[in-house]
Steps between C-alpha positions, in 0.01 A plus 500: 500500500772736601695403199218592274471844656870565458483408134211744446680779684815458291289513182341830621841651585638404170205651312530817710873529411420452135237771513736748674776435252265578208383820675858619559581448134195696390597783743855511359374517143271789596787692663714453194217634280453802725877570490495480116208730476672754727818489280308533179303798639818677611660447156202646330503807726870544456485485120200742498695740724812479279293576189334796668839635618643459154205676354520786751876526450444536124231754554717695744797492262280612213349776713843626610623505143189696393523747782878565508564817300797553267728751655614791286868594503519856624819710469587846626576632153523394135875463482678171448802346344595174339445303186252668268440182313357311800218269391142551608256238377222600262249369749633728768499791261140433393392493861685818609469733206140602560447795733199479722355677802599848378450807701612852418727771644506865422815664354542869423631627165825586686554130576545449130839676522629247763627143485759270362345502156480869435622596154722801472624613161489800264117466489435427867622736752607402853344738754690379806188391693523466877554149638583346159861406578749520777838608355793416726867501452620174349842525662341472847307179408722328247635147549858581419614145509310442175509827291595870519353847454699776324431777753354589839192685369321261255150429625237238425170403649547295820302208372692499169827487701378193690426317172823623347703362792334161454572499131860599541552242776367225262727635225802479726421153635460372141804669344731600797526834322449841665587731214151641452455864616193724515602822332170696483159516669225736620491851359319801650318743283777755535778241418320401173445864402870567550582207278259633225643854529861363474414293193556167688146394448225559243229478764379782717431447868199281564542285188760243583458158667780575752250717697327186620798386705436149351750554214882467511799472273756213533865497426782235502810592689745206508836553662701352218344660178330815377164602647185581319126486484336161576450260211359152534811304379690214640467467879299824516220350290357323813383839634285579202371144463374484860411865579129439432491241772561791746263745330738688265472563126735657248334842467613604153556197275690569181221403267223693676600866444181572317307407817725640776614814323852447625812349343530133576764396755603209711581666834168648617269283709162574654313333781138409426428193712556128442198386300513797263878474449464128425219562246692788336819289469328191370307684240775740389310816588608841635302670775302715258386200304398315816290784640323527157432123492349512852236747376330207325462295813236568756418300819293248307789437251826553688849424378611181676868489604691223669830575684684285744203265550270788570199585288399868440202670341568850364228728366433867411235736637449828312498810708182694549647825365589741792239338725552200727508157347338191643745218442389134510727300730485145646362446850716198586829551315814705542521781247660836416367795307737722295423801288636507146554880508288533186141385502431234751602246759654157493399236751735207575347204687690205644271208430671209684 
């Protein structure tokens, strides 16, 4: 009897153990499934977040690119130096040659007689307007380690001397030659009248370019040979070839007598500013021809000049007789306004 009960109990325990084993296995499977679901859910969320971040990053980058303005290069003046053949792409030129956002400023008729581009000759009198130039003694400002001046009293405009010093320094560094000497410069009204009275000039006071203090004569005074007027030969040719890069032109070219009214010569130079000197040099013009050409170019059709990787727009504005003239000028560019001492104004804009 007892043996029978024991056998029945053992069968119950075995069945119970079998049942528990099957339950544990089911529970383990369920836990594994739960873990897999959690992992898959995390992966999906992570991928979704990465996609969103990438998308936001792209949008942010695009927004920054759209909102970041292009800075304009602003300089204190329109002077420069360097290689006049520097390349500017046609795309850049197309983008920068159009003037926009023009405003206006008022200039009196007297302002027409001031500026680096005033024309003085037998037909255009210089009237010595106030604040046009600042003639100072060259001897007190010369860089004697690069060139010389023939006396203590020759004067030039202070800005012209600054540019001339830079040009002479470049000439010396290139050639190791310091034979060049300034032998003439600014003339007062009285000094020119004395020259006229003595037969040393055919021009009365008021009608010579030397009154501007932007014009000078150059000589060559080497220690081992005879001296004379400057001529662009041999080593000295460098000066004439590169003068325009510093704003200087040959004032009286030998084949332009019918325009200038003066005998052509190789020793007289005039400061007009870099972009104008470069254009005059490259196109074989004299100052009279350049001033005349500008009369055909207004603000909507300027002359475009490149010099030393800089881009300029230059245009003419006719004067309003003896009344004030409203001159269109750019609102967001560096520019200068010069009179032409004849019939209008010349605006020079640095575009880039």
